[in-house]
C-alpha positions as CSV (number, residue, x, y, z in Angstrom):
1,T,91.3,115.6,77.7
2,L,88.7,114.0,79.9
3,D,90.3,110.6,79.5
4,R,93.7,112.0,80.4
5,S,92.3,113.8,83.4
6,S,90.6,110.7,84.6
7,A,93.7,108.6,84.1
8,A,95.8,111.2,86.0
9,S,93.2,111.1,88.8
10,D,93.3,107.3,88.9
11,V,97.1,107.4,89.1
12,Y,97.0,110.0,91.9
13,K,94.4,107.9,93.8
14,R,96.5,104.8,93.4
15,Q,99.6,106.6,94.6
16,Q,97.7,108.0,97.6
17,G,96.4,104.5,98.4
18,D,99.9,103.2,98.1
19,T,101.2,106.0,100.4
20,M,98.5,105.3,103.0
21,E,99.1,101.6,102.8
22,K,102.9,102.2,103.3
23,I,102.3,104.5,106.2
24,F,99.9,101.9,107.8
25,E,102.5,99.2,107.3
26,Q,105.3,101.4,108.8
27,A,103.1,102.1,111.8
28,M,102.3,98.4,112.3
29,L,106.0,97.5,112.0
30,Y,106.8,100.2,114.5
31,D,104.2,98.8,116.9
32,F,105.9,95.5,116.8
33,Y,109.5,96.4,116.6
34,G,109.8,100.1,117.5
35,E,111.4,99.5,120.9
36,L,114.3,97.9,119.2
37,L,115.3,101.1,117.5
38,K,117.7,103.6,118.9
39,D,116.0,106.4,120.9
40,N,116.9,109.0,118.3
41,Q,115.6,106.9,115.4
42,K,112.4,106.2,117.4
43,E,111.7,109.8,118.0
44,V,112.3,110.9,114.4
45,F,110.3,107.9,113.0
46,E,107.4,108.7,115.3
47,N,107.4,112.3,114.3
48,Y,107.4,111.4,110.6
49,V,105.0,108.3,110.5
50,L,102.8,108.7,113.6
51,D,102.7,112.5,114.0
52,N,102.8,113.2,110.2
53,L,105.4,115.9,110.4
54,S,107.3,116.8,107.3
55,L,111.1,116.3,106.9
56,S,111.5,120.1,107.1
57,E,109.5,120.3,110.4
58,I,111.5,117.5,112.0
59,A,114.8,119.0,110.8
60,E,113.9,122.4,112.1
61,E,112.8,121.1,115.4
62,R,116.0,119.0,115.8
63,N,118.3,121.6,114.2
64,I,119.6,119.1,111.6
65,S,119.4,118.9,107.9
66,R,116.4,117.4,106.0
67,Q,118.8,114.9,104.5
68,A,119.8,113.8,108.0
69,V,116.1,113.3,108.9
70,Y,115.5,111.4,105.6
71,D,118.5,109.1,106.3
72,M,117.4,108.4,109.8
73,I,113.9,107.5,108.6
74,K,115.2,105.3,105.9
75,R,117.6,103.5,108.4
76,A,114.7,103.0,110.8
77,D,112.4,101.7,108.1
78,R,115.1,99.3,106.9
79,A,115.7,98.1,110.4
80,L,112.0,97.5,111.1
81,N,111.7,95.6,107.8
82,E,114.7,93.5,108.6
83,Y,113.2,92.6,112.0
84,E,110.0,91.5,110.3
85,D,112.0,89.5,107.7
86,K,113.6,87.6,110.5
87,L,110.8,87.3,113.1
88,H,107.6,87.5,111.0
89,L,105.6,88.8,114.0
90,L,103.4,91.2,112.0
91,E,102.8,88.5,109.3
92,K,101.8,86.0,112.0
93,F,99.6,88.6,113.8
94,L,97.7,89.5,110.5
95,T,97.3,85.8,109.7
96,I,95.8,85.0,113.1
97,K,93.5,88.0,112.9
98,E,92.3,87.0,109.5
99,D,91.7,83.4,110.6
100,V,89.8,84.5,113.7
101,N,87.8,86.9,111.6
102,R,86.8,84.1,109.2
103,I,85.7,81.9,112.2
104,H,83.7,84.8,113.5
105,I,81.9,85.3,110.1
106,I,81.2,81.6,109.8
107,S,79.9,81.4,113.3
108,K,77.5,84.3,112.6
109,Q,76.2,82.4,109.6
110,L,75.2,79.3,111.5
111,T,71.5,79.2,111.5
112,D,70.6,75.7,112.7
113,S,68.8,76.2,116.0
114,R,70.6,73.3,117.5
115,D,74.0,75.0,116.8
116,R,72.8,78.5,117.7
117,E,74.2,78.3,121.3
118,L,77.5,76.9,120.1
119,A,77.7,79.6,117.4
120,T,76.9,82.3,120.0
121,Q,79.8,81.0,122.2
122,I,82.2,81.0,119.2
123,V,81.1,84.6,118.2
124,S,81.7,85.7,121.8
125,I,85.2,84.2,121.9
126,T,86.2,85.5,118.5
127,D,84.9,89.0,119.5
128,K,87.1,88.9,122.5
129,I,90.1,87.8,120.5
130,L,89.6,90.4,117.8
131,D,89.3,93.1,120.4
132,E,92.5,92.0,122.0
133,L,94.3,91.9,118.6
């Protein structure tokens, strides 16, 4: 029974992680492409993803069915993913951020006193870039 309980807990944690990862991805895609959505889609998507409202809460607030809210969210999500598939802005952003982060880490690891000033400059520049990203 303990093994089953542990396995169920692992599945739940994995699903929660997948859900959080999906929400994070949706929020990032919205940051990049949200302005391309119709106003109505934007508002409903924001309510669901960013404000964490349930389908029922959004439906009640807008005086529409839960199914209509669900359909709007699915259409918006599909549109955001299609924009990313064509433009790859989020992918490029994440790649650049990862590369700058690696440069930052390598720069911090430089210990040669001769390179310390250069490493400090690199760290300063990468800090600025990472803050802006």
